[in-house]
PDBQT receptor file of N, H, CA, C and O in Angstrom, charges set to zero:
ATOM      1  N   MET A   1      24.064 -11.079 -11.624  1.00  0.00    +0.000 N 
ATOM      2  CA  MET A   1      23.597 -10.538 -10.367  1.00  0.00    +0.000 C 
ATOM      3  C   MET A   1      24.178 -11.403  -9.245  1.00  0.00    +0.000 C 
ATOM      4  O   MET A   1      24.045 -12.627  -9.250  1.00  0.00    +0.000 OA
ATOM      5  N   ASP A   2      24.811 -10.749  -8.305  1.00  0.00    +0.000 N 
ATOM      6  H   ASP A   2      24.919  -9.755  -8.302  1.00  0.00    +0.000 HD
ATOM      7  CA  ASP A   2      25.381 -11.535  -7.207  1.00  0.00    +0.000 C 
ATOM      8  C   ASP A   2      24.381 -11.630  -6.050  1.00  0.00    +0.000 C 
ATOM      9  O   ASP A   2      23.277 -11.090  -6.116  1.00  0.00    +0.000 OA
ATOM     10  N   VAL A   3      24.792 -12.321  -5.006  1.00  0.00    +0.000 N 
ATOM     11  H   VAL A   3      25.689 -12.759  -4.952  1.00  0.00    +0.000 HD
ATOM     12  CA  VAL A   3      23.891 -12.622  -3.895  1.00  0.00    +0.000 C 
ATOM     13  C   VAL A   3      23.419 -11.359  -3.189  1.00  0.00    +0.000 C 
ATOM     14  O   VAL A   3      22.245 -11.261  -2.831  1.00  0.00    +0.000 OA
ATOM     15  N   SER A   4      24.309 -10.387  -2.980  1.00  0.00    +0.000 N 
ATOM     16  H   SER A   4      25.262 -10.467  -3.271  1.00  0.00    +0.000 HD
ATOM     17  CA  SER A   4      23.911  -9.175  -2.268  1.00  0.00    +0.000 C 
ATOM     18  C   SER A   4      22.885  -8.370  -3.075  1.00  0.00    +0.000 C 
ATOM     19  O   SER A   4      21.964  -7.786  -2.505  1.00  0.00    +0.000 OA
ATOM     20  N   GLU A   5      23.046  -8.344  -4.390  1.00  0.00    +0.000 N 
ATOM     21  H   GLU A   5      23.795  -8.819  -4.854  1.00  0.00    +0.000 HD
ATOM     22  CA  GLU A   5      22.072  -7.641  -5.226  1.00  0.00    +0.000 C 
ATOM     23  C   GLU A   5      20.714  -8.347  -5.196  1.00  0.00    +0.000 C 
ATOM     24  O   GLU A   5      19.670  -7.695  -5.164  1.00  0.00    +0.000 OA
ATOM     25  N   ALA A   6      20.738  -9.665  -5.207  1.00  0.00    +0.000 N 
ATOM     26  H   ALA A   6      21.586 -10.194  -5.233  1.00  0.00    +0.000 HD
ATOM     27  CA  ALA A   6      19.494 -10.434  -5.157  1.00  0.00    +0.000 C 
ATOM     28  C   ALA A   6      18.774 -10.203  -3.830  1.00  0.00    +0.000 C 
ATOM     29  O   ALA A   6      17.552 -10.053  -3.805  1.00  0.00    +0.000 OA
ATOM     30  N   LYS A   7      19.524 -10.173  -2.729  1.00  0.00    +0.000 N 
ATOM     31  H   LYS A   7      20.516 -10.294  -2.749  1.00  0.00    +0.000 HD
ATOM     32  CA  LYS A   7      18.930  -9.921  -1.415  1.00  0.00    +0.000 C 
ATOM     33  C   LYS A   7      18.349  -8.520  -1.349  1.00  0.00    +0.000 C 
ATOM     34  O   LYS A   7      17.266  -8.318  -0.801  1.00  0.00    +0.000 OA
ATOM     35  N   ARG A   8      19.065  -7.554  -1.904  1.00  0.00    +0.000 N 
ATOM     36  H   ARG A   8      19.945  -7.718  -2.349  1.00  0.00    +0.000 HD
ATOM     37  CA  ARG A   8      18.575  -6.170  -1.912  1.00  0.00    +0.000 C 
ATOM     38  C   ARG A   8      17.300  -6.068  -2.747  1.00  0.00    +0.000 C 
ATOM     39  O   ARG A   8      16.345  -5.407  -2.340  1.00  0.00    +0.000 OA
ATOM     40  N   LEU A   9      17.279  -6.707  -3.893  1.00  0.00    +0.000 N 
ATOM     41  H   LEU A   9      18.055  -7.243  -4.224  1.00  0.00    +0.000 HD
ATOM     42  CA  LEU A   9      16.098  -6.702  -4.746  1.00  0.00    +0.000 C 
ATOM     43  C   LEU A   9      14.911  -7.334  -4.031  1.00  0.00    +0.000 C 
ATOM     44  O   LEU A   9      13.799  -6.808  -4.091  1.00  0.00    +0.000 OA
ATOM     45  N   LYS A  10      15.134  -8.450  -3.360  1.00  0.00    +0.000 N 
ATOM     46  H   LYS A  10      16.037  -8.877  -3.311  1.00  0.00    +0.000 HD
ATOM     47  CA  LYS A  10      14.060  -9.116  -2.617  1.00  0.00    +0.000 C 
ATOM     48  C   LYS A  10      13.536  -8.200  -1.516  1.00  0.00    +0.000 C 
ATOM     49  O   LYS A  10      12.326  -8.123  -1.301  1.00  0.00    +0.000 OA
ATOM     50  N   GLY A  11      14.423  -7.511  -0.824  1.00  0.00    +0.000 N 
ATOM     51  H   GLY A  11      15.405  -7.572  -0.999  1.00  0.00    +0.000 HD
ATOM     52  CA  GLY A  11      13.999  -6.571   0.221  1.00  0.00    +0.000 C 
ATOM     53  C   GLY A  11      13.175  -5.431  -0.350  1.00  0.00    +0.000 C 
ATOM     54  O   GLY A  11      12.174  -5.029   0.243  1.00  0.00    +0.000 OA
ATOM     55  N   LEU A  12      13.588  -4.907  -1.494  1.00  0.00    +0.000 N 
ATOM     56  H   LEU A  12      14.401  -5.234  -1.975  1.00  0.00    +0.000 HD
ATOM     57  CA  LEU A  12      12.844  -3.822  -2.129  1.00  0.00    +0.000 C 
ATOM     58  C   LEU A  12      11.476  -4.299  -2.611  1.00  0.00    +0.000 C 
ATOM     59  O   LEU A  12      10.489  -3.571  -2.505  1.00  0.00    +0.000 OA
ATOM     60  N   GLU A  13      11.420  -5.513  -3.136  1.00  0.00    +0.000 N 
ATOM     61  H   GLU A  13      12.221  -6.104  -3.222  1.00  0.00    +0.000 HD
ATOM     62  CA  GLU A  13      10.136  -6.067  -3.576  1.00  0.00    +0.000 C 
ATOM     63  C   GLU A  13       9.193  -6.256  -2.393  1.00  0.00    +0.000 C 
ATOM     64  O   GLU A  13       7.998  -5.983  -2.502  1.00  0.00    +0.000 OA
ATOM     65  N   ASP A  14       9.720  -6.719  -1.270  1.00  0.00    +0.000 N 
ATOM     66  H   ASP A  14      10.691  -6.941  -1.182  1.00  0.00    +0.000 HD
ATOM     67  CA  ASP A  14       8.907  -6.895  -0.066  1.00  0.00    +0.000 C 
ATOM     68  C   ASP A  14       8.390  -5.550   0.437  1.00  0.00    +0.000 C 
ATOM     69  O   ASP A  14       7.219  -5.421   0.794  1.00  0.00    +0.000 OA
ATOM     70  N   GLU A  15       9.274  -4.547   0.463  1.00  0.00    +0.000 N 
ATOM     71  H   GLU A  15      10.226  -4.651   0.173  1.00  0.00    +0.000 HD
ATOM     72  CA  GLU A  15       8.869  -3.222   0.913  1.00  0.00    +0.000 C 
ATOM     73  C   GLU A  15       7.827  -2.626  -0.038  1.00  0.00    +0.000 C 
ATOM     74  O   GLU A  15       6.871  -1.993   0.411  1.00  0.00    +0.000 OA
ATOM     75  N   ASN A  16       8.005  -2.822  -1.333  1.00  0.00    +0.000 N 
ATOM     76  H   ASN A  16       8.782  -3.336  -1.698  1.00  0.00    +0.000 HD
ATOM     77  CA  ASN A  16       7.061  -2.318  -2.317  1.00  0.00    +0.000 C 
ATOM     78  C   ASN A  16       5.680  -2.949  -2.117  1.00  0.00    +0.000 C 
ATOM     79  O   ASN A  16       4.665  -2.256  -2.188  1.00  0.00    +0.000 OA
ATOM     80  N   ALA A  17       5.639  -4.241  -1.870  1.00  0.00    +0.000 N 
ATOM     81  H   ALA A  17       6.464  -4.805  -1.811  1.00  0.00    +0.000 HD
ATOM     82  CA  ALA A  17       4.367  -4.927  -1.630  1.00  0.00    +0.000 C 
ATOM     83  C   ALA A  17       3.699  -4.375  -0.369  1.00  0.00    +0.000 C 
ATOM     84  O   ALA A  17       2.487  -4.162  -0.349  1.00  0.00    +0.000 OA
ATOM     85  N   ARG A  18       4.490  -4.144   0.677  1.00  0.00    +0.000 N 
ATOM     86  H   ARG A  18       5.474  -4.317   0.660  1.00  0.00    +0.000 HD
ATOM     87  CA  ARG A  18       3.932  -3.606   1.925  1.00  0.00    +0.000 C 
ATOM     88  C   ARG A  18       3.377  -2.203   1.707  1.00  0.00    +0.000 C 
ATOM     89  O   ARG A  18       2.301  -1.876   2.209  1.00  0.00    +0.000 OA
ATOM     90  N   LEU A  19       4.099  -1.375   0.966  1.00  0.00    +0.000 N 
ATOM     91  H   LEU A  19       4.973  -1.640   0.559  1.00  0.00    +0.000 HD
ATOM     92  CA  LEU A  19       3.641  -0.020   0.710  1.00  0.00    +0.000 C 
ATOM     93  C   LEU A  19       2.385  -0.002  -0.157  1.00  0.00    +0.000 C 
ATOM     94  O   LEU A  19       1.493   0.821   0.051  1.00  0.00    +0.000 OA
ATOM     95  N   LYS A  20       2.319  -0.902  -1.120  1.00  0.00    +0.000 N 
ATOM     96  H   LYS A  20       3.043  -1.570  -1.289  1.00  0.00    +0.000 HD
ATOM     97  CA  LYS A  20       1.115  -0.993  -1.956  1.00  0.00    +0.000 C 
ATOM     98  C   LYS A  20      -0.086  -1.385  -1.105  1.00  0.00    +0.000 C 
ATOM     99  O   LYS A  20      -1.180  -0.855  -1.299  1.00  0.00    +0.000 OA
ATOM    100  N   TRP A  21       0.105  -2.301  -0.170  1.00  0.00    +0.000 N 
ATOM    101  H   TRP A  21       0.994  -2.731  -0.013  1.00  0.00    +0.000 HD
ATOM    102  CA  TRP A  21      -0.983  -2.713   0.710  1.00  0.00    +0.000 C 
ATOM    103  C   TRP A  21      -1.424  -1.542   1.584  1.00  0.00    +0.000 C 
ATOM    104  O   TRP A  21      -2.621  -1.320   1.767  1.00  0.00    +0.000 OA
ATOM    105  N   LEU A  22      -0.456  -0.789   2.127  1.00  0.00    +0.000 N 
ATOM    106  H   LEU A  22       0.516  -0.969   1.978  1.00  0.00    +0.000 HD
ATOM    107  CA  LEU A  22      -0.797   0.363   2.962  1.00  0.00    +0.000 C 
ATOM    108  C   LEU A  22      -1.560   1.413   2.156  1.00  0.00    +0.000 C 
ATOM    109  O   LEU A  22      -2.515   2.005   2.658  1.00  0.00    +0.000 OA
ATOM    110  N   LEU A  23      -1.148   1.645   0.923  1.00  0.00    +0.000 N 
ATOM    111  H   LEU A  23      -0.372   1.164   0.515  1.00  0.00    +0.000 HD
ATOM    112  CA  LEU A  23      -1.838   2.609   0.065  1.00  0.00    +0.000 C 
ATOM    113  C   LEU A  23      -3.259   2.152  -0.214  1.00  0.00    +0.000 C 
ATOM    114  O   LEU A  23      -4.192   2.950  -0.129  1.00  0.00    +0.000 OA
ATOM    115  N   ALA A  24      -3.436   0.894  -0.541  1.00  0.00    +0.000 N 
ATOM    116  H   ALA A  24      -2.678   0.246  -0.610  1.00  0.00    +0.000 HD
ATOM    117  CA  ALA A  24      -4.776   0.377  -0.816  1.00  0.00    +0.000 C 
ATOM    118  C   ALA A  24      -5.661   0.504   0.422  1.00  0.00    +0.000 C 
ATOM    119  O   ALA A  24      -6.835   0.857   0.310  1.00  0.00    +0.000 OA
ATOM    120  N   ASP A  25      -5.118   0.226   1.580  1.00  0.00    +0.000 N 
ATOM    121  H   ASP A  25      -4.164  -0.061   1.671  1.00  0.00    +0.000 HD
ATOM    122  CA  ASP A  25      -5.873   0.334   2.825  1.00  0.00    +0.000 C 
ATOM    123  C   ASP A  25      -6.281   1.779   3.079  1.00  0.00    +0.000 C 
ATOM    124  O   ASP A  25      -7.419   2.044   3.466  1.00  0.00    +0.000 OA
ATOM    125  N   ALA A  26      -5.367   2.709   2.866  1.00  0.00    +0.000 N 
ATOM    126  H   ALA A  26      -4.442   2.494   2.551  1.00  0.00    +0.000 HD
ATOM    127  CA  ALA A  26      -5.668   4.126   3.062  1.00  0.00    +0.000 C 
ATOM    128  C   ALA A  26      -6.721   4.604   2.058  1.00  0.00    +0.000 C 
ATOM    129  O   ALA A  26      -7.589   5.409   2.397  1.00  0.00    +0.000 OA
ATOM    130  N   MET A  27      -6.639   4.106   0.830  1.00  0.00    +0.000 N 
ATOM    131  H   MET A  27      -5.934   3.453   0.555  1.00  0.00    +0.000 HD
ATOM    132  CA  MET A  27      -7.627   4.505  -0.176  1.00  0.00    +0.000 C 
ATOM    133  C   MET A  27      -9.016   3.972   0.179  1.00  0.00    +0.000 C 
ATOM    134  O   MET A  27     -10.013   4.655  -0.054  1.00  0.00    +0.000 OA
ATOM    135  N   LEU A  28      -9.095   2.769   0.735  1.00  0.00    +0.000 N 
ATOM    136  H   LEU A  28      -8.285   2.214   0.925  1.00  0.00    +0.000 HD
ATOM    137  CA  LEU A  28     -10.376   2.233   1.180  1.00  0.00    +0.000 C 
ATOM    138  C   LEU A  28     -10.952   3.059   2.329  1.00  0.00    +0.000 C 
ATOM    139  O   LEU A  28     -12.148   3.350   2.354  1.00  0.00    +0.000 OA
ATOM    140  N   ASP A  29     -10.099   3.431   3.274  1.00  0.00    +0.000 N 
ATOM    141  H   ASP A  29      -9.127   3.194   3.253  1.00  0.00    +0.000 HD
ATOM    142  CA  ASP A  29     -10.543   4.280   4.384  1.00  0.00    +0.000 C 
ATOM    143  C   ASP A  29     -11.061   5.608   3.850  1.00  0.00    +0.000 C 
ATOM    144  O   ASP A  29     -12.104   6.095   4.286  1.00  0.00    +0.000 OA
ATOM    145  N   ASN A  30     -10.334   6.190   2.908  1.00  0.00    +0.000 N 
ATOM    146  H   ASN A  30      -9.486   5.795   2.553  1.00  0.00    +0.000 HD
ATOM    147  CA  ASN A  30     -10.714   7.463   2.320  1.00  0.00    +0.000 C 
ATOM    148  C   ASN A  30     -12.066   7.349   1.619  1.00  0.00    +0.000 C 
ATOM    149  O   ASN A  30     -12.924   8.216   1.781  1.00  0.00    +0.000 OA
ATOM    150  N   ALA A  31     -12.257   6.297   0.849  1.00  0.00    +0.000 N 
ATOM    151  H   ALA A  31     -11.560   5.592   0.717  1.00  0.00    +0.000 HD
ATOM    152  CA  ALA A  31     -13.521   6.100   0.141  1.00  0.00    +0.000 C 
ATOM    153  C   ALA A  31     -14.673   5.911   1.130  1.00  0.00    +0.000 C 
ATOM    154  O   ALA A  31     -15.769   6.430   0.915  1.00  0.00    +0.000 OA
ATOM    155  N   ALA A  32     -14.428   5.178   2.199  1.00  0.00    +0.000 N 
ATOM    156  H   ALA A  32     -13.538   4.756   2.373  1.00  0.00    +0.000 HD
ATOM    157  CA  ALA A  32     -15.473   4.958   3.199  1.00  0.00    +0.000 C 
ATOM    158  C   ALA A  32     -15.850   6.273   3.871  1.00  0.00    +0.000 C 
ATOM    159  O   ALA A  32     -17.033   6.538   4.087  1.00  0.00    +0.000 OA
ATOM    160  N   LEU A  33     -14.873   7.090   4.198  1.00  0.00    +0.000 N 
ATOM    161  H   LEU A  33     -13.912   6.874   4.023  1.00  0.00    +0.000 HD
ATOM    162  CA  LEU A  33     -15.165   8.384   4.828  1.00  0.00    +0.000 C 
ATOM    163  C   LEU A  33     -15.914   9.305   3.877  1.00  0.00    +0.000 C 
ATOM    164  O   LEU A  33     -16.854   9.986   4.287  1.00  0.00    +0.000 OA
ATOM    165  N   LYS A  34     -15.509   9.333   2.614  1.00  0.00    +0.000 N 
ATOM    166  H   LYS A  34     -14.746   8.780   2.281  1.00  0.00    +0.000 HD
ATOM    167  CA  LYS A  34     -16.225  10.155   1.633  1.00  0.00    +0.000 C 
ATOM    168  C   LYS A  34     -17.663   9.700   1.495  1.00  0.00    +0.000 C 
ATOM    169  O   LYS A  34     -18.574  10.522   1.399  1.00  0.00    +0.000 OA
ATOM    170  N   ASN A  35     -17.868   8.397   1.485  1.00  0.00    +0.000 N 
ATOM    171  H   ASN A  35     -17.128   7.729   1.562  1.00  0.00    +0.000 HD
ATOM    172  CA  ASN A  35     -19.220   7.848   1.380  1.00  0.00    +0.000 C 
ATOM    173  C   ASN A  35     -20.046   8.239   2.604  1.00  0.00    +0.000 C 
ATOM    174  O   ASN A  35     -21.205   8.630   2.470  1.00  0.00    +0.000 OA
ATOM    175  N   LEU A  36     -19.469   8.137   3.769  1.00  0.00    +0.000 N 
ATOM    176  H   LEU A  36     -18.527   7.818   3.878  1.00  0.00    +0.000 HD
ATOM    177  CA  LEU A  36     -20.167   8.476   4.992  1.00  0.00    +0.000 C 
ATOM    178  C   LEU A  36     -20.494   9.964   5.059  1.00  0.00    +0.000 C 
ATOM    179  O   LEU A  36     -21.609  10.344   5.414  1.00  0.00    +0.000 OA
ATOM    180  N   LEU A  37     -19.519  10.805   4.717  1.00  0.00    +0.000 N 
ATOM    181  H   LEU A  37     -18.612  10.497   4.429  1.00  0.00    +0.000 HD
ATOM    182  CA  LEU A  37     -19.722  12.245   4.806  1.00  0.00    +0.000 C 
ATOM    183  C   LEU A  37     -20.595  12.767   3.658  1.00  0.00    +0.000 C 
ATOM    184  O   LEU A  37     -21.169  13.851   3.764  1.00  0.00    +0.000 OA
ATOM    185  N   GLY A  38     -20.697  12.020   2.585  1.00  0.00    +0.000 N 
ATOM    186  H   GLY A  38     -20.231  11.140   2.499  1.00  0.00    +0.000 HD
ATOM    187  CA  GLY A  38     -21.482  12.452   1.453  1.00  0.00    +0.000 C 
ATOM    188  C   GLY A  38     -22.977  12.207   1.619  1.00  0.00    +0.000 C 
ATOM    189  O   GLY A  38     -23.788  12.764   0.879  1.00  0.00    +0.000 OA
ATOM    190  N   LYS A  39     -23.337  11.380   2.584  1.00  0.00    +0.000 N 
ATOM    191  H   LYS A  39     -22.678  10.927   3.185  1.00  0.00    +0.000 HD
ATOM    192  CA  LYS A  39     -24.748  11.091   2.799  1.00  0.00    +0.000 C 
ATOM    193  C   LYS A  39     -25.428  12.278   3.487  1.00  0.00    +0.000 C 
ATOM    194  O   LYS A  39     -24.845  12.950   4.339  1.00  0.00    +0.000 OA
ATOM    195  N   LYS A  40     -26.653  12.505   3.095  1.00  0.00    +0.000 N 
ATOM    196  H   LYS A  40     -27.127  11.960   2.404  1.00  0.00    +0.000 HD
ATOM    197  CA  LYS A  40     -27.411  13.610   3.695  1.00  0.00    +0.000 C 
ATOM    198  C   LYS A  40     -28.116  13.095   4.946  1.00  0.00    +0.000 C 
ATOM    199  O   LYS A  40     -28.788  12.064   4.925  1.00  0.00    +0.000 OA
ATOM    200  N   TRP A  41     -27.947  13.821   6.006  1.00  0.00    +0.000 N 
ATOM    201  H   TRP A  41     -27.401  14.658   6.024  1.00  0.00    +0.000 HD
ATOM    202  CA  TRP A  41     -28.549  13.401   7.272  1.00  0.00    +0.000 C 
ATOM    203  C   TRP A  41     -29.917  13.961   7.322  1.00  0.00    +0.000 C 
ATOM    204  O   TRP A  41     -30.637  13.748   8.297  1.00  0.00    +0.000 OA
TER     205      TRP A  41
């Protein structure tokens, strides 16, 4: 693996981590909204 491939891999790993964090955050928001809307007023 040369330097450019290593840099590209590192960039993809960073982007993957960021996307996983965004997905987890969205799933938490979704769960909170479902919990809120599921309660009987």
